[in-house]
C-alpha positions in Angstrom: -13.9 -0.6 -6.3 -17.7 -0.8 -6.2 -19.5 -0.4 -2.9 -22.2 -2.8 -3.9 -22.1 -6.2 -2.3 -23.6 -9.6 -3.1 -24.6 -12.5 -0.8 -21.3 -13.0 1.0 -21.2 -11.8 4.5 -18.5 -9.6 5.9 -15.5 -11.5 7.2 -15.7 -11.8 11.0 -12.2 -12.9 11.6 -8.9 -12.6 9.7 -6.7 -15.6 10.4 -3.5 -14.2 9.0 -3.7 -10.6 10.0 -4.5 -8.4 13.0 -7.1 -5.9 11.9 -8.4 -2.9 13.9 -10.7 -0.2 12.5 -11.5 2.9 14.5 -12.8 6.3 13.5 -12.1 5.9 9.9 -8.6 4.5 10.2 -7.7 0.8 9.7 -4.6 -0.6 11.3 -3.5 -3.8 9.6 -0.6 -5.7 11.2 1.3 -8.6 9.8 1.5 -10.8 12.9 4.1 -13.6 12.5 6.9 -12.0 14.6 8.7 -15.3 15.1 9.0 -15.6 11.2 9.7 -11.8 10.7 6.2 -11.7 9.4 6.9 -13.9 6.4 4.0 -14.2 4.1 2.0 -17.4 3.5 -0.5 -18.3 0.8 -3.2 -17.4 3.4 -1.7 -14.1 4.3 -1.6 -13.0 0.6 -5.2 -14.0 0.2 -6.3 -12.3 3.4 -4.6 -9.0 2.3 -6.3 -9.2 -1.1 -9.7 -9.9 0.4 -9.5 -7.5 3.3 -8.6 -4.6 1.0 -11.6 -5.5 -1.2 -13.9 -5.6 1.8 -12.7 -2.3 3.2 -13.0 -0.6 -0.2 -16.6 -1.7 -0.5 -17.6 -0.6 3.0 -16.4 2.9 2.5 -16.0 3.3 6.3 -12.2 3.5 6.1 -10.5 6.8 5.0 -6.9 5.7 5.6 -5.0 2.5 6.4 -1.8 1.8 8.2 0.1 -1.4 7.3 2.7 -2.5 9.7 4.6 -5.5 11.0 4.8 -7.0 14.5 8.1 -7.6 16.2 11.6 -7.0 14.8 10.7 -6.1 11.3 8.0 -5.2 8.7 8.0 -8.3 6.5 10.8 -10.6 5.3 8.9 -11.6 2.2 7.4 -15.0 1.2 8.0 -17.8 3.7 10.8 -20.0 2.3 9.3 -23.3 3.5 5.6 -22.6 3.1 5.8 -20.9 -0.2 9.1 -21.5 -2.0 9.2 -25.1 -1.0 5.6 -25.6 -1.9 5.9 -24.0 -5.4 8.6 -26.5 -6.4 5.9 -29.2 -6.6 3.3 -27.0 -8.4 2.4 -27.3 -12.1 2.4 -24.3 -14.4 -1.3 -23.5 -13.9 -0.9 -23.5 -10.1 2.1 -21.3 -10.3 0.3 -18.9 -12.5 -2.6 -18.8 -10.0 -0.2 -18.1 -7.2 1.7 -15.3 -9.0 -1.5 -13.7 -10.1 -2.7 -13.7 -6.5 0.4 -11.9 -5.3 -0.1 -9.3 -8.0 -3.7 -8.9 -7.0 -2.6 -7.8 -3.6 -0.5 -5.0 -5.1 -3.3 -4.0 -7.3 -5.6 -3.9 -4.3 -3.2 -1.6 -2.5 -3.0 0.7 -5.5 -6.7 0.7 -6.3 -8.3 0.9 -2.9 -10.1 4.3 -2.5 -8.1 5.4 0.6 -4.5 6.2 1.2 -2.3 3.4 2.5 0.6 4.2 4.8 3.3 1.6 5.3 5.0 1.8 8.7 8.4 0.2 8.1 10.9 -0.8 10.7 13.6 -3.4 10.4 13.6 -5.6 7.3 11.2 -5.1 4.3 12.5 -7.8 1.9 11.2 -9.5 -1.2 7.4 -9.3 -1.2 7.6 -7.2 1.9 9.5 -4.6 0.1 7.0 -4.6 -2.8 4.1 -4.2 -0.3 5.8 -1.1 1.1 6.5 0.1 -2.4 2.9 -0.2 -3.4 1.7 2.0 -0.5 1.0 5.6 -1.0 3.3 6.6 1.8 6.3 4.8 3.4 7.1 6.0 6.9 10.3 4.4 8.1 12.5 4.5 11.2 16.3 4.4 11.0 16.4 0.6 11.4 14.5 0.1 8.1 16.1 -1.7 5.2 14.6 -2.6 1.9 15.8 -5.5 -0.3 14.2 -6.7 -3.5 15.6 -10.2 -3.3 13.9 -11.9 -6.2 17.1 -12.4 -8.3 18.8 -13.9 -5.2 16.4 -16.9 -5.5 16.8 -17.2 -9.2 13.7 -15.3 -10.2 13.1 -12.0 -12.1 13.4 -8.8 -10.1 10.1 -7.7 -11.7 7.9 -9.5 -9.3 4.4 -8.3 -8.2 4.7 -5.1 -10.3 8.1 -4.1 -8.8 9.5 -3.4 -12.3 6.6 -1.1 -13.0 6.4 0.7 -9.6 10.0 1.1 -8.5 11.3 3.1 -11.5 8.4 5.5 -11.0 9.4 6.0 -7.4 13.2 6.1 -7.5 14.0 6.4 -11.2 15.2 3.7 -13.7 18.9 3.8 -12.6 18.2 3.1 -8.9 15.5 0.6 -9.8 17.8 -1.3 -12.1 20.4 -1.6 -9.3 18.0 -2.6 -6.6 16.1 -5.1 -8.7 19.2 -6.6 -10.4 21.5 -6.9 -7.4 19.0 -7.4 -4.6 21.3 -5.4 -2.2 19.7 -3.9 0.9 19.0 -0.2 1.0 19.2 1.2 4.5 16.9 4.1 5.7 19.3 7.0 5.0 19.9 6.0 1.4 16.2 5.1 1.0 15.3 8.6 2.0 17.9 10.1 -0.3 16.6 8.3 -3.4 12.9 8.9 -2.5 12.0 5.3 -1.6 10.6 6.5 1.8 8.2 9.4 2.3 9.3 10.3 5.8 12.0 9.2 8.2 10.8 8.8 11.8 12.7 8.6 15.0 14.0 5.1 16.0 11.0 3.0 17.2 8.6 5.7 16.0 7.6 4.5 12.5 4.2 3.1 13.7 3.4 6.3 15.7 4.3 8.6 12.8 2.4 6.5 10.4 -0.7 6.5 12.6 -0.4 10.3 12.9 -0.2 10.7 9.1 -3.2 8.3 8.7 -5.2 10.3 11.2 -4.4 13.5 9.3 -5.4 11.9 6.0 -8.6 10.4 7.5 -9.6 13.8 8.9 -9.2 15.4 5.4 -11.4 15.3 2.3 -11.7 11.6 1.7 -13.2 11.9 -1.8 -10.5 14.2 -3.0 -7.9 11.9 -1.6 -9.5 8.9 -3.4 -9.6 10.7 -6.7 -6.1 12.0 -6.4 -4.9 8.4 -5.7 -6.9 7.1 -8.7 -5.4 9.8 -11.0 -1.8 9.1 -9.8 -2.3 5.4 -10.7 -4.2 5.8 -13.9 -2.1 8.6 -15.4 1.3 6.8 -15.1 0.9 5.5 -18.6 -1.2 8.2 -20.2 -0.1 10.8 -22.7 -0.4 14.4 -21.5 -3.5 15.2 -23.5 -5.4 12.2 -22.0 -4.2 13.1 -18.5 -5.4 16.7 -18.8 -8.8 15.5 -20.0 -9.1 13.0 -17.2 -8.1 15.7 -14.7 -10.8 18.1 -16.1 -13.5 15.4 -15.9 -12.5 14.6 -12.3 -12.5 18.2 -11.2 -15.8 18.9 -12.8 -17.4 16.0 -10.8 -15.7 17.0 -7.5 -17.0 20.6 -8.0 -20.5 19.3 -7.7 -19.7 17.6 -4.4 -20.5 18.7 -0.8 -16.9 19.0 0.2 -16.2 21.7 -2.4 -19.2 23.7 -1.3 -18.2 23.2 2.4 -14.7 24.6 1.7 -16.3 27.8 0.4 -18.7 28.1 3.3 -15.9 27.5 5.8 -13.6 30.0 4.1 -16.4 32.6 4.1 -17.3 31.9 7.8 -13.6 31.8 8.8 -13.7 28.3 10.3 -12.2 24.9 9.5 -14.0 22.8 6.9 -16.1 19.9 8.1 -15.2 17.3 5.5 -17.8 14.7 4.7 -16.1 12.7 1.9 -19.0 13.5 -0.5 
């Protein structure tokens, strides 16, 4: 995403999220604990716009996405979204579904790693938000459920049919998206749906530690690695190799690459600048 901005001012307050940014790490919390952090139209829009703003500002080098209370996110609010969509026309429904997809694209395309800290339920859209993250750190209470077929919709919502087979394989993805059955933390770890299993109650702490480690590293290298992982999912090998070569050539002109050599020569830790 481009760092250049127009006339719009930075958002001073996010109504549907709790946002804290400190020392290069953003902590974004879904904060409707009484509703298991169920998403509303406003929450989707805030997530989309927040990720765009943070991407432009270039001050964030890692982001932790978590949920307040007993779970990560129970998906779209049944009353405020499902009930409302029943009275929408086709154009409005297309606008809504495109917006939810824009959130997933924003997670995948932002130039910093996103770490989902998952405890309790991650269902429906909540499961896809976690899936879209670069890392999923979960505690033993975590359970993922892609519930879209349970409400009479396609399991391929918000890019799930694209992302999930690439994370867990086609066989597991078919089972999870068709049946909508919950996957508890031990199985999620076994099939590769989670990146790391934390101690009970420790997902947020472990996610923050990982984000800190990422933020302290070479930010530009992380951004380009993320971009390549996303871009090369559908490329033939020859195109991927050419894109890798072009990316490495650019990074070899950067300050961080020279800094590594200087630090190695001087027998000290590198001072990464993200440039």
